[in-house]
C-alpha positions in Angstrom: -159.0 34.7 1.3 -163.3 35.3 1.6 -165.7 34.7 -1.2 -167.4 38.2 -2.9 -170.9 37.2 -3.5 -172.9 39.6 -6.1 -176.7 39.8 -6.6 -177.5 40.0 -10.6 -180.3 41.9 -11.4 -180.9 41.4 -14.9 -182.3 39.4 -17.3 -182.1 35.6 -16.7 -178.8 34.0 -18.0 -176.8 37.3 -17.8 -174.3 36.1 -15.6 -173.1 33.3 -17.5 -170.6 35.6 -19.6 -169.1 36.6 -16.0 -169.0 32.7 -14.1 -169.5 28.9 -14.4 -172.8 28.1 -13.6 -173.4 26.1 -10.7 -176.7 25.2 -8.5 -179.6 26.4 -10.2 -183.6 26.5 -8.8 -185.3 29.0 -7.6 -181.7 31.1 -7.6 -179.2 30.4 -9.8 -175.4 30.6 -8.8 -172.4 31.5 -10.9 -168.9 30.9 -9.8 -165.5 32.7 -10.7 -162.5 31.9 -9.3 -158.8 32.7 -10.1 -156.2 31.2 -7.8 -157.8 31.3 -3.9 -160.0 34.4 -5.1 -163.4 33.7 -5.3 -166.7 35.6 -6.5 -170.1 33.8 -6.7 -172.7 35.6 -8.5 -176.7 35.1 -8.1 -179.7 35.0 -10.3 -182.9 35.8 -9.1 -184.5 32.7 -11.4 -188.5 32.5 -10.7 -188.5 36.1 -10.6 -190.7 37.7 -10.8 -193.7 35.6 -10.4 -192.4 34.8 -6.7 -190.6 37.7 -4.9 -188.7 35.2 -2.1 -186.0 34.7 -5.0 -185.3 38.1 -5.2 -185.3 38.6 -1.8 -183.0 35.4 -1.3 -179.9 36.9 -3.5 -179.8 40.4 -2.3 -179.8 39.3 1.2 -176.6 37.0 1.1 -175.3 40.1 -1.5 -172.2 42.0 -0.3 -172.7 44.3 -3.7 -174.9 44.0 -6.7 -174.9 44.0 -10.7 -177.5 46.0 -11.9 -178.7 46.1 -15.6 -181.1 48.8 -16.6 -182.3 47.9 -20.5 -185.9 50.1 -19.9 -187.9 51.7 -16.9 -190.6 49.7 -15.5 -192.1 48.4 -12.1 -189.7 45.9 -11.7 -186.3 48.0 -12.0 -188.8 50.1 -9.4 -189.1 46.8 -7.1 -185.1 46.0 -7.4 -184.4 49.3 -6.3 -186.9 49.1 -2.9 -185.3 45.7 -2.1 -181.4 46.6 -2.6 -182.2 49.7 -0.1 -184.2 47.8 2.2 -181.3 44.9 2.5 -178.6 47.4 2.9 -176.5 46.4 -0.4 -174.4 49.5 0.1 -171.7 48.8 -3.1 -173.0 47.8 -7.0 -172.3 48.7 -10.4 -175.3 49.7 -12.9 -175.3 49.0 -16.5 -177.2 51.1 -18.5 -178.4 49.6 -22.3 -180.6 50.9 -24.9 -179.6 54.4 -24.8 -180.9 55.1 -20.9 -179.4 58.3 -19.7 -178.3 58.4 -16.0 -180.5 61.4 -15.7 -183.2 59.1 -16.5 -182.7 57.0 -13.6 -181.5 59.3 -11.3 -185.1 60.2 -9.7 -185.6 56.4 -9.1 -182.5 56.2 -7.1 -182.2 59.2 -5.7 -181.9 59.1 -1.3 -181.1 55.0 -1.9 -178.2 53.1 -1.5 -178.0 52.9 -5.9 -177.1 56.7 -5.6 -173.9 55.7 -4.7 -173.5 52.7 -7.0 -170.9 53.3 -10.1 -172.2 53.4 -13.5 -170.2 51.1 -15.9 -170.0 50.1 -19.3 -170.6 46.5 -20.5 -167.5 45.1 -20.5 -168.0 41.1 -19.4 -163.9 40.7 -19.1 -163.7 43.8 -17.4 -166.4 43.1 -14.7 -164.9 39.8 -14.0 -161.3 41.4 -13.5 -162.7 43.9 -11.2 -164.6 41.8 -9.0 -161.6 39.5 -8.4 -159.1 42.1 -7.9 -161.9 42.9 -5.3 -162.0 39.7 -3.8 -158.4 39.6 -3.4 -158.0 42.7 -1.1 -160.5 41.5 1.4 -158.4 40.8 4.6 -157.3 37.1 5.0 -158.2 36.4 8.9 -157.6 33.3 11.4 -160.5 32.1 13.5 -160.3 32.5 17.3 -160.6 29.5 19.6 -163.7 30.8 21.2 -165.1 31.6 17.4 -169.2 31.0 16.9 -171.1 31.7 13.3 -173.8 30.6 11.9 -174.8 29.6 8.4 -178.5 29.6 6.9 -179.2 26.9 4.6 -180.0 27.6 1.1 -179.9 23.7 -0.2 -179.4 20.8 0.9 -179.5 16.8 -0.5 -177.7 13.5 0.1 -174.1 12.6 -1.7 -173.9 9.0 -2.0 -170.5 7.8 0.0 -170.7 11.5 1.8 -173.9 11.8 3.6 -176.1 14.8 4.3 -174.6 18.0 2.3 -176.0 21.3 3.1 -175.1 25.1 0.8 -175.1 28.3 2.2 -173.1 31.7 2.9 -171.6 32.1 6.5 -173.8 35.2 8.1 -171.8 36.0 10.8 -168.6 34.8 12.3 -167.0 31.6 11.7 -167.5 27.9 11.4 -165.0 24.9 11.8 -164.3 21.7 10.5 -165.6 19.2 13.3 -167.5 21.9 15.2 -170.8 21.3 17.2 -173.8 23.2 16.0 -177.5 23.5 16.5 -179.8 23.3 13.7 -182.4 26.0 14.1 -184.9 25.9 14.9 -185.2 22.3 15.6 -183.7 20.3 18.7 -181.3 18.1 16.7 -177.8 18.7 16.7 -175.0 18.0 14.5 -171.2 17.9 13.6 -169.5 19.5 10.6 -167.5 16.7 8.6 -165.6 19.0 6.4 -165.9 22.4 4.6 -165.4 23.3 1.3 -165.5 26.9 -0.5 -165.6 26.7 -4.3 -164.8 22.6 -4.6 -162.0 22.8 -2.2 -161.2 21.8 1.6 -160.9 24.2 4.0 -160.5 23.6 7.8 -162.6 26.8 8.2 -165.2 29.5 6.8 -166.3 33.2 8.1 -168.4 35.7 7.2 -169.4 35.9 3.5 -167.8 32.5 2.2 -170.2 30.1 0.0 -169.7 27.0 1.7 -170.5 23.3 1.2 -170.8 21.5 4.4 -171.0 17.6 5.0 -172.6 16.8 8.3 -172.7 14.0 10.8 -175.7 13.0 12.6 -178.5 14.2 11.0 -180.4 13.3 7.7 -180.7 15.8 4.4 -184.5 14.9 4.8 -184.5 16.7 8.2 -183.3 19.8 7.0 -185.0 22.6 5.3 -184.0 26.0 3.6 -183.9 28.9 5.9 -182.9 26.8 9.1 -179.7 27.4 10.2 -176.3 25.6 11.3 -175.2 27.7 14.5 -173.2 27.6 17.6 -174.0 31.3 18.8 -176.1 31.3 21.7 -177.0 34.5 20.6 -179.0 33.1 17.8 -182.8 32.2 19.0 -185.9 31.3 17.4 -189.6 32.3 17.9 -193.0 32.1 16.4 -193.8 35.9 18.1 -191.8 38.7 17.6 -191.6 42.2 18.2 -189.9 44.7 15.8 -189.5 48.2 15.1 -190.4 48.8 11.6 -189.7 51.5 8.8 -192.0 51.3 6.0 -190.7 52.5 2.6 -191.9 56.3 1.4 -193.9 54.9 -1.0 -196.1 52.6 1.0 -199.8 54.4 1.0 -200.8 53.4 4.3 -200.7 52.7 8.2 -200.2 48.7 9.0 -203.2 47.1 10.3 -203.7 44.4 12.8 -204.3 41.0 11.4 -202.5 41.7 7.8 -200.8 38.5 6.7 -197.2 39.7 5.2 -193.6 37.9 4.8 -190.8 38.3 6.7 -187.4 38.2 5.5 -184.8 37.3 7.3 -181.6 35.3 6.0 -182.9 32.3 4.2 -186.0 32.8 5.6 -189.5 33.8 4.0 -191.9 33.6 6.5 -195.8 34.6 6.2 -196.7 36.4 9.7 -199.6 37.9 10.9 -199.8 41.3 12.4 -201.3 41.0 15.7 -200.5 44.3 17.5 -199.6 47.7 16.0 -198.0 50.7 17.9 -197.7 53.8 15.2 -196.6 56.3 17.9 -196.4 59.7 16.3 -195.6 58.0 13.0 -197.0 55.5 11.1 -194.1 55.3 9.0 -192.2 53.6 12.1 -194.5 51.5 13.7 -193.5 49.1 16.7 -195.5 45.3 15.5 -196.2 42.2 16.9 -195.9 39.6 14.3 -196.8 35.8 14.7 -195.2 33.6 12.2 -196.3 30.2 10.7 -192.9 28.8 11.4 -190.6 30.2 14.0 -187.9 33.0 12.9 -184.5 32.3 13.6 -182.3 35.4 14.3 -180.7 37.5 16.9 -181.9 40.5 18.9 -181.1 43.5 17.0 -181.1 41.8 13.4 -182.8 43.4 10.8 -185.2 41.6 8.7 -187.2 43.0 5.3 -191.4 43.1 5.2 -193.1 42.3 2.1 -196.7 42.1 1.2 -197.5 39.4 -1.7 -201.0 40.9 -2.4 -199.5 44.6 -2.8 -199.9 44.4 -6.6 -197.0 46.7 -7.7 -195.8 47.4 -4.5 -195.1 44.8 -2.4 -192.0 45.9 -0.2 -193.2 47.2 2.5 -190.1 48.1 4.2 -187.4 47.2 6.8 -187.9 45.6 10.6 -185.4 45.5 13.7 -186.3 42.2 15.2 -186.1 43.2 19.2 
């Protein structure tokens, strides 16, 4: 069965009542498992002082749990990030006597408008998530299948060698596949595939995997690197994109502004080198020059951020051409 990945936007540690704590750095993973049905819950541990962890967990999520204890700028930022990332399914838990009509104006016109408002019942929430994971289709890869895994953690394991953790972003990966390591020139081989500590011959889109690799050292990897055998995946330091700014963004974007491009597990500083506003500055065409190469497929959606934006740090979305 495929894995269900859930972003938990709540006080840090909230997900401990839903799953078993796993890897914890600037993002923390909690694992929920029943038989072959698995759920990965993610928390942005070092948010709000850093925006990147919030982007990372939302970019990996199939759906979200949003816990509203008070109405603050942080809640508004959660809403914008979920909407820009297109996390269309989720649950909202209201606390401290907050009523649905109090958040209705904030979520109107966003993906959260379709989220379910539920009671804070950890046993029921866990059961519902596992049931949803069980309903996902079980598929077998074709011989010609290709796939990509953005790396979120990497390390050396004694007796095993280089191991990476990540979520399959698209397609399939299989044991013994030869994979490019974008944006480097390295090629490695997948020695083994694990999902929630069980060995598998393959994994597919949405699965949370740990892969042992051959022909590459952990020190040669970094977060945001992508294992792929998909010929459509490329990398560039200069990208062109069609942007859509959030409705709260106050003014048109300018050349020489420094923004951050979020795509898969990448969060990369970029300078705007050209802006074409056309008839609407809310939907400009942009040329960006990035500090390090962006790994992407033509047509992929990224999220643009502005770290000097004060309370408004999310610019909007960008379709990379």
